[in-house]
N, C-alpha and C positions, 0 to 999 in steps of 0.2 A: 505493500499500499503505499503511495507517495505521501509526504510531507503535508500537501494541498488536503488531500482524501482525508488523513488522519486528523488533521485541524477541522474540517468540516463535520467530520463524524462526532468529535468530540464536543464540538459546537452545539450541533444537533441534540445530543442526549442531555447536556446541560441545560437546555432551554424546556426538553420535555419531561426531565426528571419529576418535577413536583406535580405536574399533571399525571403522571403516570401514578404516582402514590395515590393522588386524590381519588382516582378509579376504582380503586381497591377500598376506600374508606367508606363506600357505600355499607352500611351495616349488614344488609342480608347477604350480600355478596361476599362481604369478608367473612362473616359465618360459614357461608359454604365453601369459600375456598379453603379457608383454616380447617374444618372437617376433612376435607378432600386430602387434602396434603398430609395431615397428621395419619389419617387411614393407611397411606400408603409408605411412609418413612417411619413411623414408629416402631414397627417390626425391624428394622436395621438399625435402630439406636443402641447404642451401648447402656446397659445400667448405672454406669458412672464414667465418669473422664470427660473429656474434651470433644466437641465437634468442630470440622470446620464447615462453614456454610459457604459454598463455592458455586451457590447457582446463580442464574441470572437475574437482572433485577436491579433496585436502589439499593437492595440491601434491608428494606424496611422490614 
């Protein structure tokens, strides 16, 4: 990726990150998304220790 492309990608995601998070703040959607996420990920979590969250998104 060229420097110009990298700059444009960084700029784009810097602008849309707040709106991206707001889309998930709708109570019903947040509840549904959280339940689905935990349903699929919880069986793979250790009972103790640290977990690296390396998924996509804004890290919310």
